[in-house]
Structures are given as structure tokens and as C-alpha cells.
N, C-alpha and C positions, 0 to 999 in steps of 0.2 A: 858502368859498374853493375855487376850482377847481384841480385838479391836472392840468394838461395835459402833453402830451409823451409820450414813450415811457417805459415802465416797464422795469425790468431784464429781466423775462421776455420782453418784446417784442424787446429787443436780442439776447438769447440766441437766440431763435427765428430772427430774421433772420440772425444769424451762422451758425447751423447750416444754414439753407437755402442761403446763399451758399457755404459750404464744400462742401456736396453738389453744387451746380451746378459749382463749380470742379473737383471730382474727376471728375465726368462729362465735363467739357470736356477735361481732361488725358487721360482714357482715350481719347476719340475722336480727339484731336489727335496724341497721341504713342504711346500703347501699342498701339492697334489696328493702325496701319500697320506698326509694327515686328513685331508678331506675324504679320501677313500676309507680310511680307518673310522672316521666319524660315521660314514654311511653304513658300514658294517655293524657298528655298535648300535646305531638306531634301528637297524633291521632286527638285531637280537632283542632289543628292548620291546619292539612291537610283538615279537613272538612270546616273550614273557608276559606281556600285558594280556594277550589273548588267553594264555594258560591261566592267568589269575582270574580272568572273567569267567572261565568255564569251571573253575575249581568248586564253587558252591554246588553247581549242578551235579558234578561228579561225586561229591560227598553225599548228596541226597540219594543218588542212584546206588551208591555203595551201601548206605544205611538201609535202603529199601531191599537190597539184595540180601543183606544179612538178616 
């Protein structure tokens, strides 16, 4: 008698491979763009903080020039 078809171990292996592929897909589709966006916003924030630190000095120079 022939036992054809998929055995339980085959189904488990296919399920694990599909889950890994889905996780990789979610990472590249959702998580990676969000991390890039967060990095851009952090870089902008650093620039604004630097401008905020130099503002009092610029105001003093402006007052001295006037």
C-alpha cells in the first residue's frame, strides 16, 4: 500500500518557511521604512536643537549691532 501526500513533518516545515517569509516581508514593508522615517525626524530635531542653542548668542549679536 502506498502512502502518498504530505506527512505532518512536511506541513510543519512548510509552515515555518512561510512564517519566516512573512516576517521578512513585514520587516521590509512596514518596519524598515518607519525606522528610516524616525532617523530623518531625529536628524531634523538635532538641527533644531542646535539652532535653539545658538539663538541667544545671535540675539545678543543683533542687539549689539543695532
